[in-house]
TIMI-782383 format. One record per residue (C-alpha): residue number from 1; x, y negated, z negated; residue in one letter. Coordinates in pm, whole numbers. Layout:
<atoms>
i	X	Y	Z	aa
NUM	X	Y	Z	A
...
</atoms>
This chain:
<atoms>
i	X	Y	Z	aa
1	-7501	4671	4872	M
2	-7523	5028	4998	N
3	-7727	5078	5314	L
4	-7622	5438	5381	T
5	-7873	5703	5269	P
6	-7776	6030	5108	R
7	-7655	6282	5364	G
8	-7525	6017	5606	C
9	-7176	5875	5645	S
10	-7024	5548	5760	S
11	-6669	5631	5864	I
12	-6386	5383	5899	G
13	-6011	5357	5856	G
14	-5767	5625	5966	E
15	-6034	5895	5999	L
16	-6248	5682	6230	A
17	-5941	5597	6439	S
18	-5844	5965	6462	C
19	-6201	6062	6554	M
20	-6203	5808	6836	E
21	-5869	5928	6973	K
22	-5981	6289	6941	T
23	-6300	6207	7131	R
24	-6112	6030	7410	D
25	-5853	6307	7442	T
26	-6115	6582	7454	A
27	-6344	6408	7703	L
28	-6053	6318	7931	A
29	-5942	6681	7926	F
30	-6291	6810	8003	F
31	-6317	6560	8289	A
32	-6003	6709	8443	S
33	-6199	7036	8474	Y
34	-6482	6856	8653	G
35	-6716	6803	8356	Y
36	-6921	6484	8384	N
37	-7024	6269	8085	P
38	-7373	6318	7946	F
39	-7553	6082	7706	N
40	-7872	6244	7574	P
41	-8164	6061	7417	A
42	-8151	6022	7039	E
43	-8509	6151	7005	F
44	-8643	6483	7132	Q
45	-9008	6571	7182	L
46	-9113	6790	6893	L
47	-9308	7048	7094	E
48	-9021	7124	7334	G
49	-8764	7135	7056	T
50	-8974	7373	6847	M
51	-9025	7595	7150	K
52	-8655	7623	7234	N
53	-8472	7631	6901	L
54	-8423	7952	6696	P
55	-8651	7985	6396	R
56	-8396	7898	6127	K
57	-8291	7586	6313	R
58	-8653	7485	6371	R
59	-8695	7479	5994	D
60	-8419	7215	5970	R
61	-8533	6958	6226	I
62	-8598	6601	6110	I
63	-8941	6514	6248	A
64	-9075	6163	6310	L
65	-9302	5973	6544	S
66	-9216	5706	6799	T
67	-9401	5370	6822	P
68	-9580	5526	7120	F
69	-9733	5791	6894	G
70	-9538	6087	7035	E
71	-9438	6356	6780	P
72	-9059	6376	6796	C
73	-8750	6471	6601	C
74	-8402	6330	6575	L
75	-8182	6510	6825	R
76	-8134	6857	6676	A
77	-7951	7024	6963	D
78	-7757	6882	7257	I
79	-7774	7201	7463	T
80	-8150	7188	7510	I
81	-8123	6818	7603	S
82	-7859	6904	7862	A
83	-8059	7192	8006	L
84	-8375	6983	8013	S
85	-8190	6703	8193	Y
86	-8041	6938	8450	M
87	-8371	7117	8513	S
88	-8548	6788	8588	T
89	-8273	6609	8783	H
90	-8120	6883	8998	Y
91	-8232	7156	9232	A
92	-8094	7513	9212	P
93	-7878	7450	9520	E
94	-7690	7178	9326	D
95	-7547	7434	9086	F
96	-7315	7497	8912	P
97	-7339	7190	8691	L
98	-7083	7082	8432	R
99	-7149	6829	8155	L
100	-6943	6706	7860	C
101	-7048	6490	7567	Y
102	-6959	6336	7232	A
103	-7288	6269	7053	E
104	-7454	6301	6715	R
105	-7692	6575	6608	I
106	-7926	6564	6310	F
107	-8068	6838	6088	S
108	-8166	6902	5729	A
109	-7862	7050	5551	P
110	-7823	7401	5422	T
111	-7706	7391	5055	P
112	-7447	7330	4930	P
113	-7393	7095	5226	K
114	-7568	6759	5222	E
115	-7484	6603	5557	N
116	-7782	6519	5776	L
117	-7572	6422	6078	E
118	-7259	6521	6262	D
119	-7089	6408	6581	T
120	-7022	6692	6822	Q
121	-6790	6697	7120	V
122	-6848	6974	7370	G
123	-6938	7102	7716	V
124	-7217	7280	7901	E
125	-7167	7490	8216	L
126	-7488	7596	8388	L
127	-7540	7817	8689	G
128	-7225	8017	8756	W
129	-7323	8382	8758	E
130	-6985	8531	8683	S
131	-6772	8636	8383	P
132	-6537	8366	8509	G
133	-6765	8103	8355	S
134	-6713	8258	8009	D
135	-6338	8262	8065	V
136	-6336	7905	8197	E
137	-6521	7759	7899	V
138	-6340	7954	7626	V
139	-5995	7905	7783	A
140	-6069	7534	7827	M
141	-6169	7519	7460	L
142	-5836	7671	7351	M
143	-5642	7441	7585	R
144	-5829	7140	7443	A
145	-5738	7245	7088	L
146	-5374	7268	7198	D
147	-5396	6915	7340	R
148	-5524	6797	7003	L
149	-5228	6955	6824	G
150	-5439	7233	6669	L
151	-5224	7517	6797	D
152	-5285	7723	6483	E
153	-5661	7730	6542	S
154	-5832	8068	6565	V
155	-6132	8180	6769	I
156	-6366	8454	6641	V
157	-6553	8635	6919	L
158	-6873	8833	6897	G
159	-7152	8927	7134	D
160	-7517	8847	7066	A
161	-7630	9115	7313	S
162	-7475	9413	7135	I
163	-7700	9449	6829	L
164	-8031	9414	7020	P
165	-7919	9690	7256	Q
166	-7835	9914	6960	L
167	-8179	9850	6812	L
168	-8395	9893	7123	T
169	-8548	10221	7004	E
170	-8640	10095	6656	L
171	-8973	9948	6538	P
172	-8979	9569	6554	A
173	-9004	9521	6176	D
174	-8690	9726	6111	I
175	-8500	9559	6395	S
176	-8588	9212	6270	E
177	-8490	9304	5915	K
178	-8151	9439	6024	L
179	-8082	9136	6242	I
180	-8165	8895	5961	E
181	-7953	9083	5708	Q
182	-7651	9098	5937	L
183	-7691	8735	6041	Q
184	-7704	8630	5675	D
185	-7396	8839	5593	G
186	-7598	9057	5355	A
187	-7393	9366	5437	Y
188	-7499	9574	5136	C
189	-7866	9520	5219	D
190	-7794	9595	5585	F
191	-7626	9925	5499	M
192	-7909	10024	5268	Q
193	-8171	9949	5533	T
194	-7978	10155	5789	V
195	-7952	10451	5552	R
196	-8318	10439	5446	N
197	-8483	10387	5786	A
198	-8617	10722	5907	D
199	-8666	10583	6259	A
200	-8288	10554	6308	I
201	-8129	10861	6465	T
202	-7815	11004	6302	P
203	-7603	10892	6598	E
204	-7736	10535	6589	S
205	-7702	10530	6211	R
206	-7331	10610	6235	D
207	-7278	10328	6485	I
208	-7474	10072	6281	L
209	-7291	10162	5960	L
210	-6959	10097	6135	E
211	-7066	9776	6307	L
212	-7003	9523	6024	P
213	-6650	9655	5977	W
214	-6544	9644	6340	L
215	-6339	9328	6312	K
216	-5978	9231	6365	G
217	-5756	9159	6664	G
218	-5852	9232	7026	P
219	-5747	9596	6979	D
220	-6061	9652	6769	V
221	-6250	9679	7100	L
222	-6067	10003	7182	A
223	-6172	10141	6845	E
224	-6532	10032	6903	A
225	-6539	10189	7250	Q
226	-6485	10532	7091	K
227	-6799	10483	6881	I
228	-7045	10321	7122	F
229	-7242	10535	7364	R
230	-7249	10276	7643	S
231	-6936	10230	7852	S
232	-7041	9876	7954	T
233	-7162	9734	7621	L
234	-6824	9581	7539	L
235	-6734	9471	7894	T
236	-6802	9095	7848	P
237	-6593	9079	7532	L
238	-6317	9294	7680	S
239	-6298	9067	7986	T
240	-6282	8758	7768	L
241	-6021	8899	7530	C
242	-5808	9023	7819	G
243	-5807	8679	7980	A
244	-5720	8504	7654	L
245	-5437	8746	7588	E
246	-5299	8689	7938	S
247	-5312	8313	7874	L
248	-5103	8356	7559	G
249	-5381	8330	7300	Y
250	-5388	8693	7185	G
251	-5247	8603	6843	G
252	-5526	8350	6785	R
253	-5815	8578	6888	V
254	-6025	8765	6634	R
255	-6308	9002	6723	V
256	-6603	9056	6488	D
257	-6874	9286	6624	L
258	-7087	9217	6318	G
259	-7087	8845	6396	F
260	-7427	8741	6529	I
261	-7602	8406	6552	R
262	-7942	8292	6679	D
263	-8021	8608	6878	L
264	-8321	8453	7051	N
265	-8097	8171	7168	Y
266	-7764	8328	7257	Y
267	-7761	8629	7491	R
268	-7396	8719	7543	G
269	-7051	8638	7405	P
270	-7055	8397	7111	I
271	-6770	8239	6921	F
272	-6671	8026	6625	N
273	-6350	7824	6606	V
274	-6153	7762	6287	Y
275	-5865	7522	6225	S
276	-5644	7814	6113	S
277	-5673	8169	5982	N
278	-5804	8044	5648	D
279	-5918	7706	5773	G
280	-6243	7519	5810	D
281	-6505	7584	6076	L
282	-6463	7342	6366	L
283	-6767	7456	6565	G
284	-6869	7721	6812	G
285	-7079	7818	7108	G
286	-7163	8098	7344	G
287	-7367	8216	7642	R
288	-7734	8127	7636	Y
289	-7877	8266	7960	D
290	-8239	8161	8019	G
291	-8261	7973	7690	T
292	-8475	7681	7800	L
293	-8846	7755	7811	A
294	-9041	7600	8098	D
295	-8726	7531	8302	A
296	-8762	7546	8679	R
297	-8485	7803	8704	F
298	-8312	8072	8506	T
299	-7942	8133	8530	C
300	-7634	8192	8321	Q
301	-7520	7910	8095	A
302	-7242	7874	7840	I
303	-7117	7591	7625	G
304	-6974	7488	7291	F
305	-6992	7204	7041	G
306	-6719	7108	6793	L
307	-6748	6874	6497	S
308	-6556	6559	6580	L
309	-6507	6482	6212	R
310	-6369	6830	6134	E
311	-6138	6812	6436	L
312	-6002	6478	6318	A
313	-5954	6601	5960	I
314	-5771	6910	6087	A
315	-5537	6683	6282	R
316	-5441	6517	5949	K
317	-5486	6153	6048	P
318	-5205	5923	5938	E
319	-5238	5551	5861	P
320	-5205	5345	6176	E
321	-5075	4992	6147	T
322	-5015	4720	6402	P
323	-4651	4696	6503	S
324	-4662	4315	6525	V
325	-4813	4035	6316	I
326	-4836	3708	6508	L
327	-4827	3372	6329	W
328	-4913	3078	6558	P
329	-4866	2805	6298	G
330	-4989	2478	6443	D
331	-4934	2556	6810	I
332	-5241	2542	7035	P
333	-5463	2844	6976	H
334	-5473	2927	7346	E
335	-5092	2972	7351	R
336	-5123	3235	7080	A
337	-5396	3411	7276	I
338	-5185	3408	7594	L
339	-4892	3567	7407	F
340	-5130	3819	7256	A
341	-5258	3906	7604	E
342	-4901	3987	7709	E
343	-4880	4233	7419	L
344	-5212	4386	7526	V
345	-5073	4437	7875	T
346	-4757	4593	7730	A
347	-4958	4826	7506	G
348	-4823	4679	7181	T
349	-5061	4673	6884	S
350	-5083	4351	6683	F
351	-5293	4129	6460	I
352	-5300	3749	6449	I
353	-5261	3562	6119	S
354	-5440	3227	6139	W
355	-5318	3122	5793	E
356	-5187	2762	5835	P
357	-4938	2774	5544	D
358	-4615	2950	5645	I
359	-4536	3087	5298	E
360	-4883	3236	5260	K
361	-4851	3374	5615	A
362	-4517	3539	5532	R
363	-4666	3689	5218	K
364	-4956	3821	5424	F
365	-4710	3982	5665	A
366	-4499	4140	5390	H
367	-4809	4284	5226	N
368	-4887	4460	5552	R
369	-4684	4757	5680	P
370	-4640	4604	6027	G
371	-4290	4633	6171	A
372	-4239	4273	6292	W
373	-4354	3925	6194	W
374	-4350	3689	6492	V
375	-4332	3316	6421	N
376	-4464	3168	6745	L
377	-4433	2809	6618	R
378	-4059	2830	6553	D
379	-3986	3092	6818	G
380	-3840	3387	6629	Y
381	-3931	3737	6515	S
382	-3840	3901	6186	E
383	-3818	4269	6107	E
384	-4017	4297	5787	I
385	-3819	4588	5643	A
386	-3475	4427	5681	T
387	-3543	4054	5713	G
388	-3332	4045	6031	E
389	-3433	3768	6271	R
390	-3394	3710	6644	T
391	-3502	3430	6874	T
392	-3539	3671	7166	D
393	-3907	3771	7167	L
394	-3886	3994	7473	S
395	-3825	4304	7262	H
396	-4165	4258	7098	I
397	-4329	4357	7425	K
398	-4118	4673	7437	E
399	-4216	4814	7096	L
400	-4474	5056	7237	S
401	-4250	5195	7509	R
</atoms>
């Protein structure tokens, strides 16, 4: 009987185990930087969500109604939940605030994808008016990926504030068209619009025609600086790239000045993270100053969310098996539990076989890839691979050390 609808997943086995360990490792690391756990509500009020999400993401929310008759949606975005929570539970003098989470988000999929849900692990930093907050969050992200063994991961940096500044003198319809084309990766259409728009000055036209191709390593910023009129336009990205290079991540940094996302949501540096140069997207984030409508304060905020499933897959989960199989035989059940508790204390993984017949119990053990079969009734352990036995059970408690 299948109870899982299309677009949803029930995950078990090695992948579920790897996801759980990935979650614990990431959250423990974020906590070391002073980020406190946050558990948002599964439902979000529809009006507030519609008001705060970018248009394309509003189109993908999964709407419903609660038993209380309130129009809601399944949680579509953790950032707006975090900002809403902080705006209603803290005063401005309590800032900066740091939150971390590992929670599900829900949205209608964009073809060819079909998944309606994903578990994200991430952080939110609100209220530190300094480029240092950008550096803190992005550097912490790269350090976390290292902790997870993803030291070939790559970060692609852009800046959501650059294109709007280049388009300030253009009519709104042309600006919106160019933004949508670039955001959709429709570069040919973008170039054609730039060439055909009479409102664009020759100087601005040259800059816009170059923009989609300004991508590569951090040194692309020096090339871009020769083209842009403003001496400060690239400062946030330059600061971020310089810090990452100093921290040893220069080889894993890519800059893409044509990379934009949700311009009414993000308002500064943005980034995507990939498992490798040609790998899968793990997630992303950026600066979203003043994003939350109706908040009691406005200040700088930055955060990121990574797919827990994609992180676990990138780590290439391996089968995990208990190192010990305990067979109590006909000894009192509580004696078996007491021995098992000693293994718990020692950190040794195990399973208990309650099969009363010894031959069936041995067959069970040999059909499992556990390292040792422990016969508690007769007081010996047997290495499954070699058949070697010993009556000294003390080593069983040392297997995890």
